[in-house]
MIRO-174979 format. One record per atom (N, C-alpha, C): residue in one letter; atom name; x, y, z. Coordinates in steps of 0.05 Angstrom, whole numbers. Example, Ala and Ser with C-alpha at 12.3 -4.5 7.8 and 13.67 -1.06 7.14 Angstrom:
LUMPA res atom      u      v      w
LUMPA   A    N    264   -114    156
LUMPA   A   CA    246    -90    156
LUMPA   A    C    264    -66    156
LUMPA   S    N    257    -45    142
LUMPA   S   CA    273    -21    143
LUMPA   S    C    258      1    157
***
This chain:
LUMPA res atom      u      v      w
LUMPA   M    N     17    -24      0
LUMPA   M   CA      0      0      0
LUMPA   M    C     18     25      0
LUMPA   R    N     10     43    -16
LUMPA   R   CA     26     67    -19
LUMPA   R    C     15     89     -1
LUMPA   D    N     33     99     16
LUMPA   D   CA     25    121     34
LUMPA   D    C     42    145     26
LUMPA   L    N     30    168     27
LUMPA   L   CA     45    193     23
LUMPA   L    C     60    199     49
LUMPA   V    N     85    204     47
LUMPA   V   CA    102    209     71
LUMPA   V    C    110    238     70
LUMPA   P    N    111    251     94
LUMPA   P   CA    121    278     93
LUMPA   P    C    147    280     79
LUMPA   R    N    151    301     63
LUMPA   R   CA    174    304     46
LUMPA   R    C    201    300     60
LUMPA   T    N    202    308     85
LUMPA   T   CA    228    306    100
LUMPA   T    C    236    277    103
LUMPA   F    N    218    258    103
LUMPA   F   CA    225    230    107
LUMPA   F    C    228    214     82
LUMPA   E    N    221    225     59
LUMPA   E   CA    222    211     34
LUMPA   E    C    250    201     27
LUMPA   S    N    270    217     33
LUMPA   S   CA    297    210     25
LUMPA   S    C    308    187     42
LUMPA   L    N    295    181     65
LUMPA   L   CA    304    159     82
LUMPA   L    C    295    132     72
LUMPA   L    N    275    131     55
LUMPA   L   CA    264    106     45
LUMPA   L    C    283     94     24
LUMPA   P    N    291     69     26
LUMPA   P   CA    309     57      6
LUMPA   P    C    295     49    -19
LUMPA   W    N    268     48    -20
LUMPA   W   CA    254     41    -44
LUMPA   W    C    228     58    -45
LUMPA   P    N    217     62    -68
LUMPA   P   CA    193     80    -70
LUMPA   P    C    168     68    -59
LUMPA   D    N    166     41    -58
LUMPA   D   CA    141     29    -49
LUMPA   D    C    146      0    -42
LUMPA   F    N    133    -11    -22
LUMPA   F   CA    137    -38    -14
LUMPA   F    C    132    -57    -37
LUMPA   E    N    110    -53    -52
LUMPA   E   CA    103    -70    -75
LUMPA   E    C    125    -69    -96
LUMPA   D    N    137    -45   -100
LUMPA   D   CA    158    -43   -120
LUMPA   D    C    182    -61   -114
LUMPA   L    N    188    -63    -88
LUMPA   L   CA    211    -78    -80
LUMPA   L    C    209   -107    -89
LUMPA   F    N    186   -120    -86
LUMPA   F   CA    184   -148    -91
LUMPA   F    C    173   -156   -119
LUMPA   F    N    155   -141   -130
LUMPA   F   CA    141   -150   -153
LUMPA   F    C    147   -134   -179
LUMPA   W    N    145   -108   -177
LUMPA   W   CA    145    -92   -202
LUMPA   W    C    172    -93   -217
LUMPA   P    N    195    -96   -203
LUMPA   P   CA    220    -97   -219
LUMPA   P    C    221   -121   -238
LUMPA   F    N    205   -142   -232
LUMPA   F   CA    204   -166   -249
LUMPA   F    C    182   -166   -269
LUMPA   G    N    168   -143   -271
LUMPA   G   CA    147   -141   -291
LUMPA   G    C    120   -151   -283
LUMPA   W    N    117   -162   -259
LUMPA   W   CA     92   -172   -250
LUMPA   W    C     80   -152   -230
LUMPA   R    N     55   -145   -233
LUMPA   R   CA     43   -126   -215
LUMPA   R    C     19   -140   -202
LUMPA   P    N     14   -135   -176
LUMPA   P   CA    -10   -146   -164
LUMPA   P    C    -34   -134   -178
LUMPA   N    N    -57   -145   -173
LUMPA   N   CA    -82   -135   -185
LUMPA   N    C    -91   -110   -172
LUMPA   V    N    -77    -89   -178
LUMPA   V   CA    -84    -62   -168
LUMPA   V    C    -82    -42   -191
LUMPA   P    N    -99    -22   -190
LUMPA   P   CA    -98     -2   -212
LUMPA   P    C    -73     15   -209
LUMPA   A    N    -63     25   -231
LUMPA   A   CA    -41     44   -231
LUMPA   A    C    -52     71   -221
LUMPA   V    N    -38     83   -203
LUMPA   V   CA    -48    108   -191
LUMPA   V    C    -25    129   -190
LUMPA   D    N    -32    153   -198
LUMPA   D   CA    -14    176   -195
LUMPA   D    C    -26    194   -173
LUMPA   I    N     -9    206   -156
LUMPA   I   CA    -18    225   -136
LUMPA   I    C     -1    250   -139
LUMPA   E    N    -16    272   -145
LUMPA   E   CA     -3    298   -149
LUMPA   E    C    -10    316   -125
LUMPA   E    N      9    331   -116
LUMPA   E   CA      4    350    -95
LUMPA   E    C      7    378   -106
LUMPA   T    N    -14    395   -102
LUMPA   T   CA    -12    423   -109
LUMPA   T    C    -13    439    -83
LUMPA   D    N    -12    465    -84
LUMPA   D   CA    -13    481    -60
LUMPA   D    C    -39    478    -45
LUMPA   D    N    -61    472    -60
LUMPA   D   CA    -88    472    -48
LUMPA   D    C   -100    444    -46
LUMPA   A    N    -89    424    -59
LUMPA   A   CA   -103    398    -60
LUMPA   A    C    -84    375    -67
LUMPA   Y    N    -94    351    -63
LUMPA   Y   CA    -81    327    -74
LUMPA   Y    C   -100    317    -96
LUMPA   I    N    -88    308   -118
LUMPA   I   CA   -103    298   -140
LUMPA   I    C    -94    269   -145
LUMPA   V    N   -113    251   -142
LUMPA   V   CA   -108    222   -146
LUMPA   V    C   -121    214   -173
LUMPA   T    N   -105    203   -190
LUMPA   T   CA   -114    193   -216
LUMPA   T    C   -109    163   -218
LUMPA   A    N   -130    148   -222
LUMPA   A   CA   -128    119   -224
LUMPA   A    C   -138    109   -251
LUMPA   D    N   -123     90   -262
LUMPA   D   CA   -131     78   -287
LUMPA   D    C   -148     53   -281
LUMPA   L    N   -173     54   -290
LUMPA   L   CA   -192     32   -284
LUMPA   L    C   -206     23   -309
LUMPA   P    N   -191     13   -329
LUMPA   P   CA   -204      5   -354
LUMPA   P    C   -222    -19   -349
LUMPA   G    N   -245    -18   -362
LUMPA   G   CA   -264    -40   -360
LUMPA   G    C   -284    -37   -337
LUMPA   F    N   -279    -19   -319
LUMPA   F   CA   -296    -14   -296
LUMPA   F    C   -317      7   -303
LUMPA   D    N   -341      4   -291
LUMPA   D   CA   -361     25   -292
LUMPA   D    C   -361     41   -267
LUMPA   K    N   -374     64   -267
LUMPA   K   CA   -376     81   -243
LUMPA   K    C   -389     65   -220
LUMPA   S    N   -408     49   -226
LUMPA   S   CA   -422     33   -205
LUMPA   S    C   -405     11   -193
LUMPA   D    N   -382      5   -205
LUMPA   D   CA   -364    -16   -195
LUMPA   D    C   -345     -5   -174
LUMPA   I    N   -344     21   -171
LUMPA   I   CA   -323     34   -155
LUMPA   I    C   -334     46   -130
LUMPA   E    N   -320     44   -108
LUMPA   E   CA   -328     56    -82
LUMPA   E    C   -304     72    -72
LUMPA   I    N   -310     96    -63
LUMPA   I   CA   -289    114    -52
LUMPA   I    C   -298    121    -24
LUMPA   E    N   -279    119     -5
LUMPA   E   CA   -285    125     23
LUMPA   E    C   -262    142     34
LUMPA   L    N   -268    161     51
LUMPA   L   CA   -248    178     63
LUMPA   L    C   -253    180     93
LUMPA   R    N   -234    170    108
LUMPA   R   CA   -236    171    138
LUMPA   R    C   -211    184    148
LUMPA   N    N   -214    205    164
LUMPA   N   CA   -191    220    173
LUMPA   N    C   -176    229    148
LUMPA   N    N   -151    221    146
LUMPA   N   CA   -136    228    122
LUMPA   N    C   -129    204    105
LUMPA   V    N   -145    183    107
LUMPA   V   CA   -140    158     93
LUMPA   V    C   -161    155     71
LUMPA   L    N   -152    154     46
LUMPA   L   CA   -170    149     23
LUMPA   L    C   -170    119     17
LUMPA   V    N   -193    107     16
LUMPA   V   CA   -196     79      8
LUMPA   V    C   -210     78    -18
LUMPA   L    N   -197     65    -37
LUMPA   L   CA   -208     62    -64
LUMPA   L    C   -213     32    -69
LUMPA   R    N   -238     24    -73
LUMPA   R   CA   -245     -4    -78
LUMPA   R    C   -260     -6   -104
LUMPA   G    N   -257    -30   -116
LUMPA   G   CA   -272    -35   -140
LUMPA   G    C   -277    -65   -143
LUMPA   E    N   -299    -71   -155
LUMPA   E   CA   -305    -99   -160
LUMPA   E    C   -322   -101   -186
LUMPA   K    N   -312   -116   -205
LUMPA   K   CA   -326   -119   -230
LUMPA   K    C   -336   -148   -231
LUMPA   V    N   -362   -151   -231
LUMPA   V   CA   -374   -178   -232
LUMPA   V    C   -376   -186   -261
LUMPA   Q    N   -364   -209   -266
LUMPA   Q   CA   -365   -220   -293
LUMPA   Q    C   -382   -245   -293
LUMPA   R    N   -405   -244   -306
LUMPA   R   CA   -422   -267   -309
LUMPA   R    C   -417   -278   -337
LUMPA   N    N   -404   -300   -338
LUMPA   N   CA   -396   -311   -364
LUMPA   N    C   -403   -340   -365
LUMPA   E    N   -423   -347   -380
LUMPA   E   CA   -430   -375   -382
LUMPA   E    C   -424   -386   -410
LUMPA   R    N   -408   -371   -425
LUMPA   R   CA   -401   -380   -452
LUMPA   R    C   -379   -401   -450
LUMPA   R    N   -378   -417   -471
LUMPA   R   CA   -358   -438   -473
LUMPA   R    C   -336   -429   -493
LUMPA   F    N   -313   -425   -483
LUMPA   F   CA   -291   -414   -499
LUMPA   F    C   -274   -437   -510
LUMPA   L    N   -264   -434   -535
LUMPA   L   CA   -244   -452   -546
LUMPA   L    C   -217   -444   -535
LUMPA   R    N   -213   -418   -531
LUMPA   R   CA   -188   -408   -520
LUMPA   R    C   -195   -384   -503
LUMPA   R    N   -184   -382   -480
LUMPA   R   CA   -189   -359   -462
LUMPA   R    C   -163   -349   -450
LUMPA   E    N   -156   -325   -455
LUMPA   E   CA   -131   -313   -444
LUMPA   E    C   -136   -289   -427
LUMPA   R    N   -160   -279   -427
LUMPA   R   CA   -166   -254   -412
LUMPA   R    C   -176   -259   -384
LUMPA   T    N   -169   -281   -372
LUMPA   T   CA   -180   -287   -345
LUMPA   T    C   -165   -272   -323
LUMPA   A    N   -141   -262   -329
LUMPA   A   CA   -125   -248   -309
LUMPA   A    C   -132   -219   -306
LUMPA   S    N   -154   -210   -318
LUMPA   S   CA   -161   -182   -316
LUMPA   S    C   -168   -175   -287
LUMPA   M    N   -163   -150   -280
LUMPA   M   CA   -169   -141   -253
LUMPA   M    C   -199   -141   -248
LUMPA   T    N   -209   -156   -229
LUMPA   T   CA   -237   -156   -224
LUMPA   T    C   -244   -146   -196
LUMPA   R    N   -224   -146   -178
LUMPA   R   CA   -229   -136   -151
LUMPA   R    C   -202   -123   -141
LUMPA   F    N   -205   -100   -128
LUMPA   F   CA   -181    -87   -117
LUMPA   F    C   -188    -70    -93
LUMPA   E    N   -169    -64    -77
LUMPA   E   CA   -171    -44    -56
LUMPA   E    C   -144    -31    -52
LUMPA   R    N   -144     -5    -51
LUMPA   R   CA   -120     10    -46
LUMPA   R    C   -126     31    -24
LUMPA   R    N   -106     37     -8
LUMPA   R   CA   -108     57     14
LUMPA   R    C    -85     76     11
LUMPA   F    N    -91    102     15
LUMPA   F   CA    -71    123     14
LUMPA   F    C    -75    141     38
LUMPA   T    N    -53    146     52
LUMPA   T   CA    -53    164     75
LUMPA   T    C    -41    190     67
LUMPA   F    N    -54    212     73
LUMPA   F   CA    -45    239     66
LUMPA   F    C    -34    253     90
LUMPA   P    N    -12    268     88
LUMPA   P   CA      0    281    111
LUMPA   P    C    -14    306    120
LUMPA   A    N    -31    318    104
LUMPA   A   CA    -46    343    112
LUMPA   A    C    -75    337    115
LUMPA   D    N    -89    353    132
LUMPA   D   CA   -117    349    135
LUMPA   D    C   -132    355    109
LUMPA   I    N   -152    339    104
LUMPA   I   CA   -168    341     79
LUMPA   I    C   -195    354     86
LUMPA   A    N   -204    372     69
LUMPA   A   CA   -231    384     71
LUMPA   A    C   -251    364     61
LUMPA   H    N   -261    346     78
LUMPA   H   CA   -278    324     70
LUMPA   H    C   -303    332     54
LUMPA   D    N   -314    355     61
LUMPA   D   CA   -339    363     48
LUMPA   D    C   -334    375     20
LUMPA   K    N   -309    378     12
LUMPA   K   CA   -303    389    -14
LUMPA   K    C   -290    370    -33
LUMPA   V    N   -288    344    -26
LUMPA   V   CA   -275    324    -43
LUMPA   V    C   -293    319    -67
LUMPA   K    N   -281    317    -90
LUMPA   K   CA   -296    312   -115
LUMPA   K    C   -283    288   -130
LUMPA   A    N   -300    273   -143
LUMPA   A   CA   -290    250   -159
LUMPA   A    C   -304    251   -187
LUMPA   E    N   -288    246   -207
LUMPA   E   CA   -299    244   -235
LUMPA   E    C   -289    219   -247
LUMPA   F    N   -306    206   -263
LUMPA   F   CA   -298    181   -276
LUMPA   F    C   -306    184   -306
LUMPA   N    N   -286    181   -323
LUMPA   N   CA   -290    184   -352
LUMPA   N    C   -272    166   -367
LUMPA   K    N   -283    148   -384
LUMPA   K   CA   -269    130   -401
LUMPA   K    C   -247    115   -387
LUMPA   G    N   -254    103   -364
LUMPA   G   CA   -235     86   -349
LUMPA   G    C   -215    101   -332
LUMPA   E    N   -217    127   -330
LUMPA   E   CA   -199    142   -313
LUMPA   E    C   -214    156   -291
LUMPA   L    N   -206    150   -266
LUMPA   L   CA   -218    162   -242
LUMPA   L    C   -200    184   -232
LUMPA   V    N   -211    208   -228
LUMPA   V   CA   -196    231   -217
LUMPA   V    C   -210    240   -192
LUMPA   I    N   -195    239   -169
LUMPA   I   CA   -206    247   -144
LUMPA   I    C   -190    272   -135
LUMPA   T    N   -204    294   -129
LUMPA   T   CA   -191    318   -120
LUMPA   T    C   -198    321    -90
LUMPA   L    N   -177    322    -74
LUMPA   L   CA   -180    324    -45
LUMPA   L    C   -168    350    -36
LUMPA   P    N   -184    371    -32
LUMPA   P   CA   -174    397    -24
LUMPA   P    C   -163    395      4
LUMPA   K    N   -141    410      8
LUMPA   K   CA   -129    411     35
LUMPA   K    C   -146    429     52
LUMPA   A    N   -150    422     77
LUMPA   A   CA   -165    438     96
LUMPA   A    C   -149    463    103
LUMPA   K    N   -163    485    104
LUMPA   K   CA   -149    511    111
LUMPA   K    C   -144    511    141
LUMPA   A    N   -121    521    149
LUMPA   A   CA   -115    523    177
LUMPA   A    C   -134    544    189
LUMPA   P    N   -144    538    214
LUMPA   P   CA   -163    557    226
LUMPA   P    C   -149    584    230
LUMPA   Q    N   -164    605    223
LUMPA   Q   CA   -153    632    226
LUMPA   Q    C   -158    642    254
LUMPA   G    N   -138    655    265
LUMPA   G   CA   -142    667    292
LUMPA   G    C   -158    692    290
LUMPA   Y    N   -169    700    312
LUMPA   Y   CA   -184    725    313
LUMPA   Y    C   -180    739    340
LUMPA   K    N   -184    765    340
LUMPA   K   CA   -180    780    365
LUMPA   K    C   -203    777    384
LUMPA   I    N   -197    776    409
LUMPA   I   CA   -218    774    430
LUMPA   I    C   -217    801    445
LUMPA   Q    N   -241    813    446
LUMPA   Q   CA   -243    838    461
LUMPA   Q    C   -244    833    491
LUMPA   I    N   -230    850    506
LUMPA   I   CA   -231    848    535
LUMPA   I    C   -252    867    545
LUMPA   N    N   -271    856    561
LUMPA   N   CA   -292    873    572
LUMPA   N    C   -284    884    599
***
């Protein structure tokens, strides 16, 4: 699972991701969608490739600063194949991402278009101080 780490600690990690260490250098990837996470001054933008999935197959949940992305594609196939090679397609996945800054939960937006899911998670604004009058 890929977590965003505060920038000061990134250089201490000997590899970019736990999954990368064991599987990806050999060309095999677990059944998880490819995800890019971009940080801007105001938000995090998560882009996931979900080819073959419909909007109704995807579930997004945000608790505290952890984004959970789940998907399940139900395939009802009663056909009799002479040859079948497409059985290894991704049909179920779950990914979790922890963000280092507070997220404005009520302003999160998600868009799904042609197999690409884009989730925009605005950073919560720090509470502004105000003057208190002395009576």
